[in-house]
TORKOL-4160 file (C-alpha; in steps of 0.2 Angstrom, whole numbers, padded with zeros to 4 digits, m for minus):
428
<pt num="1" X="0640" Y="0684" Z="0539"/>
<pt num="2" X="0638" Y="0672" Z="0524"/>
<pt num="3" X="0624" Y="0660" Z="0528"/>
<pt num="4" X="0615" Y="0658" Z="0512"/>
<pt num="5" X="0618" Y="0656" Z="0494"/>
<pt num="6" X="0608" Y="0672" Z="0492"/>
<pt num="7" X="0622" Y="0681" Z="0502"/>
<pt num="8" X="0635" Y="0675" Z="0489"/>
<pt num="9" X="0626" Y="0677" Z="0472"/>
<pt num="10" X="0629" Y="0694" Z="0464"/>
<pt num="11" X="0643" Y="0698" Z="0475"/>
<pt num="12" X="0657" Y="0708" Z="0466"/>
<pt num="13" X="0672" Y="0698" Z="0460"/>
<pt num="14" X="0688" Y="0708" Z="0462"/>
<pt num="15" X="0705" Y="0706" Z="0454"/>
<pt num="16" X="0721" Y="0704" Z="0466"/>
<pt num="17" X="0723" Y="0723" Z="0465"/>
<pt num="18" X="0704" Y="0726" Z="0470"/>
<pt num="19" X="0697" Y="0731" Z="0453"/>
<pt num="20" X="0680" Y="0724" Z="0450"/>
<pt num="21" X="0679" Y="0712" Z="0435"/>
<pt num="22" X="0662" Y="0705" Z="0437"/>
<pt num="23" X="0649" Y="0697" Z="0449"/>
<pt num="24" X="0645" Y="0680" Z="0455"/>
<pt num="25" X="0631" Y="0673" Z="0445"/>
<pt num="26" X="0632" Y="0655" Z="0451"/>
<pt num="27" X="0641" Y="0643" Z="0463"/>
<pt num="28" X="0646" Y="0625" Z="0461"/>
<pt num="29" X="0646" Y="0613" Z="0476"/>
<pt num="30" X="0655" Y="0597" Z="0474"/>
<pt num="31" X="0646" Y="0582" Z="0482"/>
<pt num="32" X="0658" Y="0574" Z="0495"/>
<pt num="33" X="0656" Y="0559" Z="0507"/>
<pt num="34" X="0641" Y="0568" Z="0516"/>
<pt num="35" X="0640" Y="0587" Z="0512"/>
<pt num="36" X="0643" Y="0596" Z="0496"/>
<pt num="37" X="0658" Y="0608" Z="0497"/>
<pt num="38" X="0658" Y="0625" Z="0488"/>
<pt num="39" X="0672" Y="0623" Z="0475"/>
<pt num="40" X="0669" Y="0636" Z="0461"/>
<pt num="41" X="0660" Y="0652" Z="0456"/>
<pt num="42" X="0654" Y="0658" Z="0439"/>
<pt num="43" X="0660" Y="0675" Z="0436"/>
<pt num="44" X="0650" Y="0686" Z="0424"/>
<pt num="45" X="0655" Y="0703" Z="0418"/>
<pt num="46" X="0659" Y="0714" Z="0404"/>
<pt num="47" X="0672" Y="0704" Z="0394"/>
<pt num="48" X="0674" Y="0692" Z="0409"/>
<pt num="49" X="0664" Y="0676" Z="0410"/>
<pt num="50" X="0668" Y="0658" Z="0416"/>
<pt num="51" X="0671" Y="0647" Z="0431"/>
<pt num="52" X="0684" Y="0650" Z="0444"/>
<pt num="53" X="0690" Y="0637" Z="0457"/>
<pt num="54" X="0689" Y="0643" Z="0475"/>
<pt num="55" X="0707" Y="0637" Z="0476"/>
<pt num="56" X="0711" Y="0652" Z="0465"/>
<pt num="57" X="0699" Y="0664" Z="0474"/>
<pt num="58" X="0694" Y="0669" Z="0492"/>
<pt num="59" X="0677" Y="0674" Z="0498"/>
<pt num="60" X="0678" Y="0690" Z="0508"/>
<pt num="61" X="0666" Y="0702" Z="0516"/>
<pt num="62" X="0667" Y="0714" Z="0501"/>
<pt num="63" X="0666" Y="0701" Z="0488"/>
<pt num="64" X="0676" Y="0687" Z="0480"/>
<pt num="65" X="0694" Y="0691" Z="0477"/>
<pt num="66" X="0705" Y="0682" Z="0464"/>
<pt num="67" X="0722" Y="0676" Z="0470"/>
<pt num="68" X="0729" Y="0679" Z="0452"/>
<pt num="69" X="0725" Y="0690" Z="0437"/>
<pt num="70" X="0710" Y="0684" Z="0427"/>
<pt num="71" X="0720" Y="0679" Z="0412"/>
<pt num="72" X="0732" Y="0669" Z="0422"/>
<pt num="73" X="0719" Y="0658" Z="0430"/>
<pt num="74" X="0715" Y="0640" Z="0423"/>
<pt num="75" X="0697" Y="0639" Z="0420"/>
<pt num="76" X="0687" Y="0627" Z="0431"/>
<pt num="77" X="0679" Y="0613" Z="0422"/>
<pt num="78" X="0663" Y="0606" Z="0431"/>
<pt num="79" X="0663" Y="0588" Z="0434"/>
<pt num="80" X="0649" Y="0574" Z="0436"/>
<pt num="81" X="0649" Y="0577" Z="0455"/>
<pt num="82" X="0646" Y="0596" Z="0453"/>
<pt num="83" X="0630" Y="0604" Z="0457"/>
<pt num="84" X="0626" Y="0622" Z="0451"/>
<pt num="85" X="0617" Y="0629" Z="0466"/>
<pt num="86" X="0608" Y="0643" Z="0457"/>
<pt num="87" X="0603" Y="0634" Z="0442"/>
<pt num="88" X="0599" Y="0617" Z="0448"/>
<pt num="89" X="0593" Y="0620" Z="0466"/>
<pt num="90" X="0584" Y="0637" Z="0468"/>
<pt num="91" X="0565" Y="0635" Z="0464"/>
<pt num="92" X="0567" Y="0617" Z="0461"/>
<pt num="93" X="0556" Y="0604" Z="0470"/>
<pt num="94" X="0564" Y="0592" Z="0483"/>
<pt num="95" X="0558" Y="0579" Z="0495"/>
<pt num="96" X="0560" Y="0582" Z="0513"/>
<pt num="97" X="0562" Y="0564" Z="0518"/>
<pt num="98" X="0561" Y="0568" Z="0536"/>
<pt num="99" X="0543" Y="0576" Z="0536"/>
<pt num="100" X="0538" Y="0567" Z="0520"/>
<pt num="101" X="0534" Y="0583" Z="0510"/>
<pt num="102" X="0538" Y="0589" Z="0493"/>
<pt num="103" X="0544" Y="0607" Z="0495"/>
<pt num="104" X="0552" Y="0621" Z="0484"/>
<pt num="105" X="0569" Y="0627" Z="0487"/>
<pt num="106" X="0569" Y="0646" Z="0490"/>
<pt num="107" X="0587" Y="0647" Z="0497"/>
<pt num="108" X="0602" Y="0636" Z="0501"/>
<pt num="109" X="0610" Y="0636" Z="0518"/>
<pt num="110" X="0629" Y="0637" Z="0519"/>
<pt num="111" X="0641" Y="0634" Z="0534"/>
<pt num="112" X="0660" Y="0634" Z="0536"/>
<pt num="113" X="0668" Y="0617" Z="0539"/>
<pt num="114" X="0687" Y="0615" Z="0540"/>
<pt num="115" X="0690" Y="0631" Z="0532"/>
<pt num="116" X="0678" Y="0628" Z="0517"/>
<pt num="117" X="0660" Y="0633" Z="0514"/>
<pt num="118" X="0648" Y="0618" Z="0512"/>
<pt num="119" X="0630" Y="0615" Z="0509"/>
<pt num="120" X="0621" Y="0610" Z="0525"/>
<pt num="121" X="0603" Y="0611" Z="0520"/>
<pt num="122" X="0589" Y="0621" Z="0511"/>
<pt num="123" X="0577" Y="0634" Z="0516"/>
<pt num="124" X="0559" Y="0631" Z="0509"/>
<pt num="125" X="0551" Y="0645" Z="0519"/>
<pt num="126" X="0543" Y="0662" Z="0516"/>
<pt num="127" X="0558" Y="0670" Z="0525"/>
<pt num="128" X="0570" Y="0664" Z="0511"/>
<pt num="129" X="0558" Y="0672" Z="0498"/>
<pt num="130" X="0559" Y="0689" Z="0506"/>
<pt num="131" X="0578" Y="0687" Z="0508"/>
<pt num="132" X="0580" Y="0685" Z="0489"/>
<pt num="133" X="0570" Y="0701" Z="0485"/>
<pt num="134" X="0584" Y="0711" Z="0493"/>
<pt num="135" X="0572" Y="0719" Z="0506"/>
<pt num="136" X="0575" Y="0706" Z="0520"/>
<pt num="137" X="0582" Y="0718" Z="0533"/>
<pt num="138" X="0567" Y="0730" Z="0533"/>
<pt num="139" X="0554" Y="0717" Z="0531"/>
<pt num="140" X="0561" Y="0707" Z="0545"/>
<pt num="141" X="0561" Y="0722" Z="0556"/>
<pt num="142" X="0543" Y="0726" Z="0552"/>
<pt num="143" X="0538" Y="0708" Z="0555"/>
<pt num="144" X="0547" Y="0707" Z="0572"/>
<pt num="145" X="0539" Y="0724" Z="0577"/>
<pt num="146" X="0522" Y="0717" Z="0574"/>
<pt num="147" X="0527" Y="0701" Z="0583"/>
<pt num="148" X="0524" Y="0690" Z="0567"/>
<pt num="149" X="0542" Y="0684" Z="0563"/>
<pt num="150" X="0544" Y="0676" Z="0546"/>
<pt num="151" X="0545" Y="0658" Z="0545"/>
<pt num="152" X="0560" Y="0647" Z="0539"/>
<pt num="153" X="0558" Y="0629" Z="0534"/>
<pt num="154" X="0576" Y="0623" Z="0536"/>
<pt num="155" X="0578" Y="0606" Z="0529"/>
<pt num="156" X="0595" Y="0597" Z="0533"/>
<pt num="157" X="0605" Y="0591" Z="0518"/>
<pt num="158" X="0604" Y="0573" Z="0524"/>
<pt num="159" X="0585" Y="0574" Z="0523"/>
<pt num="160" X="0584" Y="0581" Z="0505"/>
<pt num="161" X="0581" Y="0570" Z="0490"/>
<pt num="162" X="0581" Y="0579" Z="0473"/>
<pt num="163" X="0568" Y="0577" Z="0460"/>
<pt num="164" X="0575" Y="0583" Z="0444"/>
<pt num="165" X="0571" Y="0570" Z="0430"/>
<pt num="166" X="0585" Y="0559" Z="0424"/>
<pt num="167" X="0591" Y="0564" Z="0407"/>
<pt num="168" X="0591" Y="0582" Z="0411"/>
<pt num="169" X="0607" Y="0591" Z="0404"/>
<pt num="170" X="0624" Y="0589" Z="0412"/>
<pt num="171" X="0626" Y="0596" Z="0430"/>
<pt num="172" X="0607" Y="0594" Z="0434"/>
<pt num="173" X="0603" Y="0586" Z="0451"/>
<pt num="174" X="0597" Y="0569" Z="0447"/>
<pt num="175" X="0588" Y="0556" Z="0457"/>
<pt num="176" X="0599" Y="0545" Z="0467"/>
<pt num="177" X="0599" Y="0528" Z="0461"/>
<pt num="178" X="0591" Y="0519" Z="0469"/>
<pt num="179" X="0582" Y="0532" Z="0478"/>
<pt num="180" X="0591" Y="0527" Z="0493"/>
<pt num="181" X="0583" Y="0540" Z="0505"/>
<pt num="182" X="0565" Y="0538" Z="0499"/>
<pt num="183" X="0566" Y="0519" Z="0497"/>
<pt num="184" X="0571" Y="0517" Z="0516"/>
<pt num="185" X="0554" Y="0525" Z="0521"/>
<pt num="186" X="0538" Y="0516" Z="0525"/>
<pt num="187" X="0527" Y="0513" Z="0510"/>
<pt num="188" X="0514" Y="0524" Z="0518"/>
<pt num="189" X="0526" Y="0539" Z="0519"/>
<pt num="190" X="0532" Y="0536" Z="0501"/>
<pt num="191" X="0514" Y="0536" Z="0496"/>
<pt num="192" X="0512" Y="0553" Z="0505"/>
<pt num="193" X="0527" Y="0560" Z="0495"/>
<pt num="194" X="0522" Y="0552" Z="0478"/>
<pt num="195" X="0504" Y="0560" Z="0479"/>
<pt num="196" X="0512" Y="0577" Z="0480"/>
<pt num="197" X="0522" Y="0575" Z="0464"/>
<pt num="198" X="0517" Y="0578" Z="0445"/>
<pt num="199" X="0513" Y="0563" Z="0434"/>
<pt num="200" X="0531" Y="0562" Z="0427"/>
<pt num="201" X="0539" Y="0562" Z="0444"/>
<pt num="202" X="0527" Y="0550" Z="0451"/>
<pt num="203" X="0531" Y="0537" Z="0438"/>
<pt num="204" X="0550" Y="0541" Z="0440"/>
<pt num="205" X="0549" Y="0537" Z="0459"/>
<pt num="206" X="0539" Y="0521" Z="0457"/>
<pt num="207" X="0551" Y="0515" Z="0443"/>
<pt num="208" X="0566" Y="0518" Z="0455"/>
<pt num="209" X="0559" Y="0508" Z="0469"/>
<pt num="210" X="0561" Y="0489" Z="0470"/>
<pt num="211" X="0545" Y="0479" Z="0465"/>
<pt num="212" X="0539" Y="0475" Z="0483"/>
<pt num="213" X="0541" Y="0493" Z="0489"/>
<pt num="214" X="0532" Y="0499" Z="0473"/>
<pt num="215" X="0518" Y="0488" Z="0476"/>
<pt num="216" X="0516" Y="0492" Z="0494"/>
<pt num="217" X="0517" Y="0511" Z="0490"/>
<pt num="218" X="0503" Y="0509" Z="0477"/>
<pt num="219" X="0492" Y="0500" Z="0489"/>
<pt num="220" X="0494" Y="0515" Z="0502"/>
<pt num="221" X="0490" Y="0528" Z="0489"/>
<pt num="222" X="0472" Y="0535" Z="0487"/>
<pt num="223" X="0462" Y="0527" Z="0473"/>
<pt num="224" X="0462" Y="0541" Z="0461"/>
<pt num="225" X="0481" Y="0544" Z="0463"/>
<pt num="226" X="0485" Y="0526" Z="0462"/>
<pt num="227" X="0475" Y="0524" Z="0446"/>
<pt num="228" X="0484" Y="0539" Z="0438"/>
<pt num="229" X="0501" Y="0532" Z="0442"/>
<pt num="230" X="0496" Y="0515" Z="0434"/>
<pt num="231" X="0490" Y="0524" Z="0418"/>
<pt num="232" X="0507" Y="0532" Z="0416"/>
<pt num="233" X="0518" Y="0517" Z="0419"/>
<pt num="234" X="0524" Y="0505" Z="0405"/>
<pt num="235" X="0513" Y="0490" Z="0404"/>
<pt num="236" X="0527" Y="0478" Z="0409"/>
<pt num="237" X="0531" Y="0487" Z="0425"/>
<pt num="238" X="0513" Y="0490" Z="0429"/>
<pt num="239" X="0508" Y="0472" Z="0427"/>
<pt num="240" X="0523" Y="0466" Z="0438"/>
<pt num="241" X="0517" Y="0478" Z="0452"/>
<pt num="242" X="0499" Y="0471" Z="0451"/>
<pt num="243" X="0506" Y="0454" Z="0453"/>
<pt num="244" X="0515" Y="0459" Z="0468"/>
<pt num="245" X="0500" Y="0467" Z="0476"/>
<pt num="246" X="0487" Y="0459" Z="0487"/>
<pt num="247" X="0474" Y="0452" Z="0475"/>
<pt num="248" X="0460" Y="0462" Z="0482"/>
<pt num="249" X="0470" Y="0478" Z="0481"/>
<pt num="250" X="0475" Y="0474" Z="0463"/>
<pt num="251" X="0457" Y="0470" Z="0458"/>
<pt num="252" X="0451" Y="0486" Z="0465"/>
<pt num="253" X="0465" Y="0496" Z="0456"/>
<pt num="254" X="0461" Y="0488" Z="0440"/>
<pt num="255" X="0443" Y="0493" Z="0442"/>
<pt num="256" X="0448" Y="0511" Z="0443"/>
<pt num="257" X="0457" Y="0510" Z="0427"/>
<pt num="258" X="0450" Y="0512" Z="0409"/>
<pt num="259" X="0443" Y="0496" Z="0402"/>
<pt num="260" X="0456" Y="0497" Z="0388"/>
<pt num="261" X="0470" Y="0499" Z="0401"/>
<pt num="262" X="0463" Y="0485" Z="0411"/>
<pt num="263" X="0463" Y="0473" Z="0397"/>
<pt num="264" X="0481" Y="0478" Z="0392"/>
<pt num="265" X="0488" Y="0475" Z="0409"/>
<pt num="266" X="0479" Y="0458" Z="0411"/>
<pt num="267" X="0486" Y="0452" Z="0395"/>
<pt num="268" X="0504" Y="0456" Z="0402"/>
<pt num="269" X="0501" Y="0447" Z="0419"/>
<pt num="270" X="0505" Y="0429" Z="0422"/>
<pt num="271" X="0489" Y="0418" Z="0417"/>
<pt num="272" X="0486" Y="0412" Z="0435"/>
<pt num="273" X="0487" Y="0430" Z="0442"/>
<pt num="274" X="0476" Y="0437" Z="0428"/>
<pt num="275" X="0463" Y="0423" Z="0431"/>
<pt num="276" X="0462" Y="0428" Z="0449"/>
<pt num="277" X="0460" Y="0446" Z="0444"/>
<pt num="278" X="0446" Y="0442" Z="0432"/>
<pt num="279" X="0437" Y="0432" Z="0445"/>
<pt num="280" X="0438" Y="0446" Z="0458"/>
<pt num="281" X="0433" Y="0459" Z="0445"/>
<pt num="282" X="0417" Y="0449" Z="0442"/>
<pt num="283" X="0410" Y="0453" Z="0459"/>
<pt num="284" X="0401" Y="0469" Z="0464"/>
<pt num="285" X="0412" Y="0482" Z="0473"/>
<pt num="286" X="0400" Y="0482" Z="0488"/>
<pt num="287" X="0399" Y="0463" Z="0490"/>
<pt num="288" X="0409" Y="0451" Z="0500"/>
<pt num="289" X="0417" Y="0445" Z="0484"/>
<pt num="290" X="0422" Y="0462" Z="0479"/>
<pt num="291" X="0431" Y="0465" Z="0496"/>
<pt num="292" X="0439" Y="0448" Z="0498"/>
<pt num="293" X="0457" Y="0442" Z="0494"/>
<pt num="294" X="0461" Y="0425" Z="0487"/>
<pt num="295" X="0477" Y="0424" Z="0497"/>
<pt num="296" X="0473" Y="0413" Z="0512"/>
<pt num="297" X="0479" Y="0396" Z="0519"/>
<pt num="298" X="0468" Y="0381" Z="0517"/>
<pt num="299" X="0473" Y="0364" Z="0525"/>
<pt num="300" X="0465" Y="0347" Z="0526"/>
<pt num="301" X="0457" Y="0340" Z="0542"/>
<pt num="302" X="0468" Y="0324" Z="0542"/>
<pt num="303" X="0484" Y="0334" Z="0543"/>
<pt num="304" X="0493" Y="0334" Z="0560"/>
<pt num="305" X="0498" Y="0350" Z="0569"/>
<pt num="306" X="0516" Y="0346" Z="0565"/>
<pt num="307" X="0513" Y="0343" Z="0546"/>
<pt num="308" X="0503" Y="0360" Z="0546"/>
<pt num="309" X="0517" Y="0370" Z="0553"/>
<pt num="310" X="0529" Y="0362" Z="0541"/>
<pt num="311" X="0517" Y="0367" Z="0527"/>
<pt num="312" X="0517" Y="0385" Z="0533"/>
<pt num="313" X="0536" Y="0386" Z="0533"/>
<pt num="314" X="0536" Y="0380" Z="0515"/>
<pt num="315" X="0523" Y="0393" Z="0510"/>
<pt num="316" X="0531" Y="0407" Z="0520"/>
<pt num="317" X="0515" Y="0417" Z="0519"/>
<pt num="318" X="0513" Y="0436" Z="0524"/>
<pt num="319" X="0507" Y="0439" Z="0541"/>
<pt num="320" X="0490" Y="0445" Z="0537"/>
<pt num="321" X="0486" Y="0428" Z="0528"/>
<pt num="322" X="0489" Y="0417" Z="0544"/>
<pt num="323" X="0477" Y="0425" Z="0556"/>
<pt num="324" X="0467" Y="0409" Z="0554"/>
<pt num="325" X="0470" Y="0393" Z="0544"/>
<pt num="326" X="0454" Y="0386" Z="0535"/>
<pt num="327" X="0450" Y="0368" Z="0534"/>
<pt num="328" X="0442" Y="0362" Z="0518"/>
<pt num="329" X="0437" Y="0345" Z="0512"/>
<pt num="330" X="0443" Y="0337" Z="0496"/>
<pt num="331" X="0430" Y="0347" Z="0486"/>
<pt num="332" X="0437" Y="0364" Z="0494"/>
<pt num="333" X="0421" Y="0366" Z="0505"/>
<pt num="334" X="0424" Y="0375" Z="0521"/>
<pt num="335" X="0422" Y="0363" Z="0536"/>
<pt num="336" X="0432" Y="0371" Z="0550"/>
<pt num="337" X="0445" Y="0384" Z="0556"/>
<pt num="338" X="0459" Y="0384" Z="0568"/>
<pt num="339" X="0469" Y="0400" Z="0574"/>
<pt num="340" X="0487" Y="0401" Z="0573"/>
<pt num="341" X="0489" Y="0401" Z="0592"/>
<pt num="342" X="0479" Y="0385" Z="0594"/>
<pt num="343" X="0490" Y="0377" Z="0580"/>
<pt num="344" X="0506" Y="0381" Z="0589"/>
<pt num="345" X="0500" Y="0375" Z="0606"/>
<pt num="346" X="0493" Y="0359" Z="0600"/>
<pt num="347" X="0502" Y="0342" Z="0602"/>
<pt num="348" X="0512" Y="0339" Z="0586"/>
<pt num="349" X="0504" Y="0323" Z="0582"/>
<pt num="350" X="0486" Y="0329" Z="0584"/>
<pt num="351" X="0475" Y="0329" Z="0569"/>
<pt num="352" X="0468" Y="0346" Z="0564"/>
<pt num="353" X="0450" Y="0338" Z="0564"/>
<pt num="354" X="0452" Y="0336" Z="0583"/>
<pt num="355" X="0457" Y="0354" Z="0587"/>
<pt num="356" X="0448" Y="0364" Z="0574"/>
<pt num="357" X="0432" Y="0374" Z="0576"/>
<pt num="358" X="0418" Y="0366" Z="0566"/>
<pt num="359" X="0406" Y="0380" Z="0566"/>
<pt num="360" X="0413" Y="0393" Z="0556"/>
<pt num="361" X="0407" Y="0411" Z="0554"/>
<pt num="362" X="0407" Y="0415" Z="0535"/>
<pt num="363" X="0398" Y="0425" Z="0522"/>
<pt num="364" X="0393" Y="0422" Z="0504"/>
<pt num="365" X="0402" Y="0430" Z="0490"/>
<pt num="366" X="0386" Y="0440" Z="0485"/>
<pt num="367" X="0383" Y="0446" Z="0503"/>
<pt num="368" X="0382" Y="0465" Z="0505"/>
<pt num="369" X="0398" Y="0474" Z="0512"/>
<pt num="370" X="0388" Y="0481" Z="0527"/>
<pt num="371" X="0383" Y="0463" Z="0532"/>
<pt num="372" X="0402" Y="0458" Z="0531"/>
<pt num="373" X="0406" Y="0473" Z="0542"/>
<pt num="374" X="0393" Y="0468" Z="0555"/>
<pt num="375" X="0399" Y="0450" Z="0556"/>
<pt num="376" X="0417" Y="0456" Z="0558"/>
<pt num="377" X="0414" Y="0468" Z="0572"/>
<pt num="378" X="0401" Y="0458" Z="0581"/>
<pt num="379" X="0412" Y="0443" Z="0583"/>
<pt num="380" X="0429" Y="0452" Z="0584"/>
<pt num="381" X="0436" Y="0443" Z="0569"/>
<pt num="382" X="0453" Y="0446" Z="0562"/>
<pt num="383" X="0448" Y="0438" Z="0545"/>
<pt num="384" X="0431" Y="0432" Z="0539"/>
<pt num="385" X="0430" Y="0417" Z="0526"/>
<pt num="386" X="0419" Y="0420" Z="0510"/>
<pt num="387" X="0411" Y="0405" Z="0502"/>
<pt num="388" X="0403" Y="0402" Z="0485"/>
<pt num="389" X="0386" Y="0394" Z="0481"/>
<pt num="390" X="0392" Y="0377" Z="0484"/>
<pt num="391" X="0400" Y="0381" Z="0501"/>
<pt num="392" X="0418" Y="0381" Z="0493"/>
<pt num="393" X="0430" Y="0393" Z="0501"/>
<pt num="394" X="0432" Y="0408" Z="0489"/>
<pt num="395" X="0443" Y="0420" Z="0499"/>
<pt num="396" X="0444" Y="0430" Z="0515"/>
<pt num="397" X="0440" Y="0448" Z="0520"/>
<pt num="398" X="0453" Y="0454" Z="0532"/>
<pt num="399" X="0450" Y="0466" Z="0546"/>
<pt num="400" X="0462" Y="0479" Z="0540"/>
<pt num="401" X="0453" Y="0480" Z="0523"/>
<pt num="402" X="0436" Y="0481" Z="0532"/>
<pt num="403" X="0442" Y="0495" Z="0543"/>
<pt num="404" X="0449" Y="0505" Z="0528"/>
<pt num="405" X="0432" Y="0504" Z="0521"/>
<pt num="406" X="0423" Y="0510" Z="0537"/>
<pt num="407" X="0435" Y="0525" Z="0540"/>
<pt num="408" X="0432" Y="0541" Z="0532"/>
<pt num="409" X="0444" Y="0545" Z="0518"/>
<pt num="410" X="0452" Y="0560" Z="0527"/>
<pt num="411" X="0455" Y="0549" Z="0542"/>
<pt num="412" X="0465" Y="0535" Z="0534"/>
<pt num="413" X="0481" Y="0545" Z="0531"/>
<pt num="414" X="0485" Y="0563" Z="0536"/>
<pt num="415" X="0499" Y="0572" Z="0528"/>
<pt num="416" X="0509" Y="0581" Z="0542"/>
<pt num="417" X="0512" Y="0600" Z="0539"/>
<pt num="418" X="0528" Y="0606" Z="0549"/>
<pt num="419" X="0536" Y="0622" Z="0548"/>
<pt num="420" X="0550" Y="0630" Z="0558"/>
<pt num="421" X="0550" Y="0648" Z="0565"/>
<pt num="422" X="0569" Y="0653" Z="0565"/>
<pt num="423" X="0566" Y="0667" Z="0577"/>
<pt num="424" X="0584" Y="0666" Z="0585"/>
<pt num="425" X="0593" Y="0668" Z="0569"/>
<pt num="426" X="0601" Y="0685" Z="0565"/>
<pt num="427" X="0590" Y="0696" Z="0553"/>
<pt num="428" X="0597" Y="0696" Z="0535"/>
């Protein structure tokens, strides 16, 4: 029974009278609305070579039989939606967007639909490798005998994203634009995928993502891999991504780059963003200043609760920036704090000075990171303000950044390893 591309490759191609004229060397699948449909085979033989449409041939148990003599068949011409399965899929890397893995295609799974064969998935397992050697049946039998059945990693076509670089010759599988499957994933899952790719592929994926998703993905990556990606991106794209990132994350990333690259990217950033980066880079990595972000909400004590809420609507800040609102005087010195909850339940006409907490737990920009962690955990804070020598609010350290620092590297994100044992399938 024809289940895999391997079962079709090298099958004899027969003329209408049953004479062998060559073998199947490759197969074309035309990408349809959902699943690619097998549409042509490449015939190779002595004096016979070319593409034949499956409208002019029939796939049978003993091979592929032509409906008309070879010299009477109009050659099939591959189109832009055609994929050569042997050349462009076997042994190529693809992304399994269901399990967030980069795997190598060892075989292509086929199935009959409405009288035509179509591609329903790929096999990235050991079982497919054995199948391609031609010794699948005896090896499968031995494996079953010793109760160690070979594994298949069957990945549905809907969960496949190809990773051939754009610009490869005609007929190659190219990245879908925009990476519609990868782009729909959570940035942490995209980061898991990107970290498994080579430098060229990493840059290609990041280039294909929208700016916000690219920035979130870079933030989720391990420091070394994130720095490697930023080194390979063109300076304009890299600078745009840095501007979209959280200031503390961007500063940390710049600190991991070469000095030359850091200067180059700062020159391509907006002056205000570049100034923030330079300020954060001036602090030691293991200090409150090195941990803080400059993205926070500061308000005046004489504002009313209603005015403050209107101000928040205009700013539309990210969620992590509004754990607390910090009250500052005219010189920017920290004088109080109010939680978002207390702001919402306060009478609209009440002044912030009447509902704020005047005694604020804070740290100095030069305080050690361990002291910051101690303060955050001791008082169960979601964010901790950081002040300079004059008591002015310089930034905040958020609890998620603090927890990321405290957790061991291997506990921050784990890459799932999933395999499928296809024991119920008939042996090859």
